[in-house]
N, C-alpha and C positions, 0 to 999 in steps of 0.2 A: 502491501497501498504505499503510496505516492506520500509527501505534506498535504500538497492539495487535498487530496480523497478524505487523509484523515482528518484536514479541517473539511471536507462538508461531511463528515460522519458525524461533528460535534455540530455545528448547523441544524444537521438533519435531529440528533438526541435534542438539543433546544426549543424546536417545533416542535415533538414529540410532546415533550413537558408541558411546553403553553397552550398546545392544544388540548394536554389530563386535566391540567387544573385549572387555567384561565377560562377555557371552556367549557368544564366545569361551574366556574363562576359566573358566566355569562347565561349558565342554561337556567342556574337559579336565578335569575332574574327577569328570564321568562315566566317561569312559573306563576312569580312577585306578580307580575302584570296584570295574568289571568286568574288571579286569585277569587278574584270579584268582589263585590262593595264590603263598607270598612267591615262590617260585623260581619259577613262570609269568610271574607278571608281576612282575617284579625292572628288567628293558630296559624294558618298556614307563615303568615307572612315574617310572623314571631318565629319560627322555627327555621326561615331561612337566612331570618337576621341573627340569629345565634350562629347558624351554622359558618358563618362567612363572616360573620366578624372578626374573630384575629387573623383570617390571612389572605383577606381579599387584596390588600394592597401589597404582598408576596408574592401571590400569585402572576403577577405581570414584573415581579426578575427576571421570566423567561425571558418576554417582549422586548426587551433593554439586550439579555444577556442575546437577540438572533440580529439584534441590530446592529450590535455592535461587531458581533462573530462575520457577519456577511459585508459589513462596508470597508471593514479591515484586509478582511482576508479572502474578498471576492467584489474588489472596488465596480472592473465593469460591471458586472453584474448589476449592483447595488446601484450602480449609475442609471443603467435602461428599464431595468421596476422606476426606480423615482422619478426619471422622467417623462413614463408615461404612464403609470400607473397611479398619480400623483392623488387622482378626482378621489377615488375609491380611501386612498390610505391616508388623506386627509379624514374625509368622513369616521373613518373611523378612531384617526386619533380624535376628533370632536367628541364622538361616544362614549373617549373611552375617559375621559377632562370630563364633559354631563354627568358619564355616569358613576365616577366618586366622588363627583360635588351632593350630587340625591343621594348618596346612600350615607356620604359621610356628616351631611346638614339635617337630612330629616327626622334625624333622632334628637336633637338638638334644638329646634325654632320651636317657638310656643304658639305659633298664630297657624289655625288649620289650612288654611287654602295655602300659603306658601312649604304645609309641611305634603299636601296632594301633590302640590305642584313639582318639591324635589324630589318626590316618589314616584310622578307620571317621570323623572329625564331621568333617573335611578332604570328603571322600568322596559321603556323602549328602547334607550340608548344598551340593555342587555342582548338587545335585539338586533339591531340595526348593527352596532360596533361590528359582532363575529360575520354577520352580510354584509358588509363588505369588506371585511376580510377573503372571506371565501371568494369572494368576485375577482380579485387580487391570485388567487390561490391556480383557477380556473381560465383566468386572459392567459398568466404562465404555460399552463400547461396544456391550452391552445394553442401555441405557437407564437400569444398576443406582442407580446414581447421582443421589438427588434434588436439583436446584438450590439447595435451604434447606439442605441436608448430614442427620445422621442419617439414614439410610435403615437398613434391616435388616443386620446385623450378618453376616446367615450364610447366608443366601438371594439375600445380593445374588451373595454368589460364587461360593457351588451349584450349578449352571445346570449345562447340557451346554455354553455357548459357553463361560462360563469354564474351568473343567475344560477343553477340548480346550485352547482358549488355553492353560495353563498348558502341557501335554502338548507344544502345540507349540514353545515358548518353550524345554522342554526341549530338544525332537530338533534346533530350531534352532543354538543351544547347540552340543552334539556334533557337529554338519554343520561348523562354523566351526571347532569344534576338531581334528576329525580333519585338515579338506584346510590346517591350519597346521601339523599335527603331520606330513605326508606333507613338508611339505617340510624341515622342520624336520629330519626321518631325513635324507632324501635330502642337507644338506649336509652333517649330521655324518656323511656315508658308510654309514652302517647300511641295507643293502639289506632287510633283512631287517622289523624294524621300515618303514621306507616302503612295504612291503607288506601292512603289520600294518594301519599305521593307511589304505594305499588303500580298503582290505577294510572297516574299520566306516564309512569315510567313503562308502563307496557304501550302506551301510545305514542312517545317518541319512540317507540324501539320499533313502532309497528310504519311509522311515517318513516325516520330515517332511513331501515328497509330497504322502502317504495323509491325511492330520494337516488339510495344506493342503485338499486337497479334499474331504473330511466338512467343514472349519471353510468351505466358501461355502455348506451346505446348511444347517450351524449358523446361520449371519447370516444367511440368508434367512426361515429362523425365527422369529430371537431379535432381533436386529438387522437388520431391513429398511435401516430410513436406510443402514446403511451398507453393502450389502448393493446397496442400488440405484447410493448413489456409483463400489464399484466395476467395476461393470460399462457405468457408466456416465463420466464424467468421470476415474475412475483406472484404466478398464480396459488403455489404453494401459503405465500402471506393472505392472500386474497380467502384461501378455501379455511385455512384455523383464524382469519377473523370468522367468517360468517357462524363457525362452529362456537364458538367463544358467544357472540349473541343469541345462537340458540340454547344453549345451556345455560344463560342470564334470562332469558326468557321463560323455561324449563321451570327454572328457581323462585322466577317472579307467580308463577300460576300453581307451581308447585304450596306455595306459605311455608310453614315451621321460620327455623333461624334462619333460611338460604347464606349457608357459610359460603363463601369463596365469589359472593356474587359481585359484589366489589371488584377485585382480580380480575374478574374475566369480563367485565366491559371493561374497564380500562383495557383488558388484554385486545378485547375486539377492534378499538379504537388504536394502540398500536400498531398493531398489526399488517392494519389497511393504511397506516399512514410509510407504514418501512417496505411496507408492498411497493409502494407510488414512492419511495426514493427507489427501492431498483428499477421498477418501470423505468424512471427518470433516468437511468445511472449511464454514461456517464456525462452528462448532459444538465448545467445551473435552468437553462434559457433550454426547452426541448423546440427545432433541435436548430439552435446558431450558433449556441453561445456552450461549448465544456467547459466543465470544471478546469483544467488544464487551463486551457485558456485567458479563463478570468483570473486563473489565482494571483494574489500578490507576491512579493518577490520570497524566494524564499530565510531570509530573516528576519520578515513578518512575520509569514504563517510561522517560522520558532519561535516569535512570542506570542504567536495565540497559543500552541499547542503551552507552551509553559503554561501561561496566565488559566489557562483551563484545568493546568492539573493543580495549578493551585486554590483554585473554586473547589474542584473534586472534595480539594485537604481542606476548605473553611468554609465555602457557604453550604456546599450539602449536607455536613452533620449539621448545622445551625437551622437550614430550613424542616430536613427534618425531627430536627426535637420541636420545630414547634404547631406540625403533623401529629409527631406524639403528642404530648401536649394541649392539642385542642381536641382529637378524641378522646383522650379521658377525660374532660371537661372541668381543666385543673387553668382554664383561662375562663375571663370575665370578661363582660362586654363593654 
């Protein structure tokens, strides 16, 4: 494996972690949005608030990590993406800011109207932000980002595959969030909330599965290189993702303690992400820019690899401790 390939693996690892933790974070906002009126949605929203409060800021560490690795290790690809897809990227960034402000302040202000406005900003941004991020991924997969950059600012991502990918991002986040909230509700002893989120997890799983199947046809039509990779080298990972998803669905419908449900749900998402990575290799921008062509000089890649090793020793244990404390309810709001 070359230094450039190793940096690409690091980049993909960051994207995977953000899809898992950031995706569940955004998905919880969707369930907040459709929880109902103030009376009906009070308890689900309270559970969402309790689950998110300790970790919501930490989840976005991975987004910063992705951006830093991309512009440092692969500056040409970074420039091409930013100069072509700046519209959905700017909308996603705006959504992150509005979402964070809404979540942070909605419990602090006293005026009811302002609290409702902040809650709406949090919930709506939780849907729109992953949607626009998904359109970016879909546009890259479609080959709509030229290697030299400055592609069309709108037609590059307003196409069936990017829009479908955006919808899949929203559904996948909702699926992960519901799975995590099922476990959190059970641990809190709220059996009615556990069943509430079980129903939503099943619905999200079915929607995400339907969108994934539709995505196969869209890939065949608009991103044949990725399609051929997913049905070739990446097929074992695609099958693994489907099997994990079916196992989670069986656990949801069976009832009981549902041991292993969260790892299986995470495995379903991780497998399809890495299946996509295998299908796209050796390109960063299919099929116009290879990893080796976009890579920074050797000393820069050395620095990226060293910093990543340090992060493994420092950042990951800290985040692991945070999640461990959260799961054992040792952190208060």
